[in-house]
C-alpha positions as CSV (number, residue, x, y, z in Angstrom):
1,M,87.5,99.5,91.1
2,Y,86.5,98.5,94.5
3,A,85.6,100.3,98.1
4,I,85.5,98.9,101.1
5,V,82.1,100.7,102.7
6,E,80.5,100.9,106.2
7,I,77.3,100.6,106.2
8,G,75.3,99.8,109.4
9,G,78.2,99.1,111.7
10,H,79.0,96.4,109.0
11,Q,82.4,96.1,106.5
12,Y,81.5,95.4,102.5
13,K,83.6,94.6,99.7
14,I,81.3,96.6,96.7
15,E,81.9,97.3,93.2
16,K,79.3,99.0,90.7
17,D,76.6,97.6,89.9
18,Q,76.8,95.2,92.9
19,K,73.9,93.6,94.8
20,L,73.8,93.2,97.6
21,F,71.6,92.6,101.5
22,V,72.0,94.7,104.2
23,N,70.3,95.4,107.4
24,R,67.2,97.2,107.4
25,M,66.9,100.6,106.3
26,D,64.2,103.4,107.0
27,D,64.6,104.6,103.3
28,E,61.3,103.9,100.6
29,A,61.7,101.4,98.0
30,G,63.8,103.1,94.7
31,S,65.0,106.1,96.9
32,A,68.3,106.9,96.5
33,L,71.8,106.8,99.1
34,E,74.9,107.8,99.8
35,F,77.5,106.3,102.1
36,D,80.6,108.5,102.9
37,Q,82.0,106.0,105.6
38,V,84.5,104.6,102.1
39,L,87.7,102.4,104.3
40,L,89.5,102.0,101.0
41,L,89.5,102.5,97.9
42,A,91.6,100.2,95.4
43,D,91.7,101.4,92.0
44,G,93.9,98.8,89.5
45,E,97.2,99.5,91.4
46,D,96.6,102.9,93.1
47,I,95.2,101.6,96.4
48,K,93.7,104.6,99.4
49,V,93.4,103.8,102.8
50,G,91.8,105.6,105.0
51,A,92.8,106.5,108.4
52,P,89.9,105.6,109.6
53,V,87.7,106.9,106.5
54,V,89.2,107.9,102.9
55,E,88.2,111.7,103.0
56,G,86.2,113.0,99.4
57,I,85.4,109.5,98.3
58,K,80.8,108.7,98.4
59,V,78.8,105.5,97.2
60,K,76.0,106.2,95.6
61,A,73.2,103.3,96.0
62,K,69.8,102.8,95.5
63,V,67.2,100.7,97.8
64,L,65.4,97.8,95.2
65,E,63.1,96.0,98.0
66,H,62.7,95.3,101.6
67,V,62.6,91.5,102.2
68,K,63.2,88.9,105.1
69,A,66.5,86.8,105.1
70,D,66.6,82.8,105.7
71,K,64.9,81.4,109.0
72,I,67.7,80.4,111.7
73,I,66.2,78.2,114.0
74,V,67.2,78.6,117.9
75,F,67.1,74.8,119.4
76,K,68.1,74.4,123.2
77,K,67.7,71.4,125.0
78,K,69.6,70.2,127.9
79,R,70.0,66.5,128.6
80,R,68.3,64.0,130.7
81,K,65.7,67.0,132.3
82,G,62.9,66.7,129.6
83,Y,63.4,70.4,128.7
84,Q,63.3,71.3,125.1
85,K,62.7,75.0,123.3
86,M,62.7,75.7,119.6
87,N,62.1,79.1,118.3
88,G,62.6,80.8,115.0
89,H,63.8,84.6,113.9
90,R,64.1,86.1,110.3
91,Q,66.2,89.2,110.1
92,P,65.0,91.9,108.0
93,M,67.2,93.3,105.4
94,T,67.4,95.5,102.7
95,Q,68.5,94.9,99.1
96,I,70.3,97.8,97.5
97,Q,72.5,98.3,94.4
98,I,75.5,100.0,93.8
99,E,75.3,102.9,91.0
100,E,78.1,104.4,91.3
101,I,82.1,105.0,93.4
102,S,82.8,108.4,93.0
103,A,86.1,109.7,93.4
């Protein structure tokens, strides 16, 4: 059984007991979350597609920790002008674990 869920404006394919990184959430580590923006639910041969969401389906998850993603290097250069600019960025992420997909 898997589902397509919208979390923070992004769509994720999730399964039970899966760990995934999403954009930073304000919830504390160890707290429980519930998502109701389920776009698709597949259980074997039975597939339910929402328009835009599937009604009555909820996904329960738990916040594991807050981390920073790998550093992304942004390098700008203009040829023959002597201009170079290097900048880095680390996106704040939240690791969650999917506990249950309830129909």
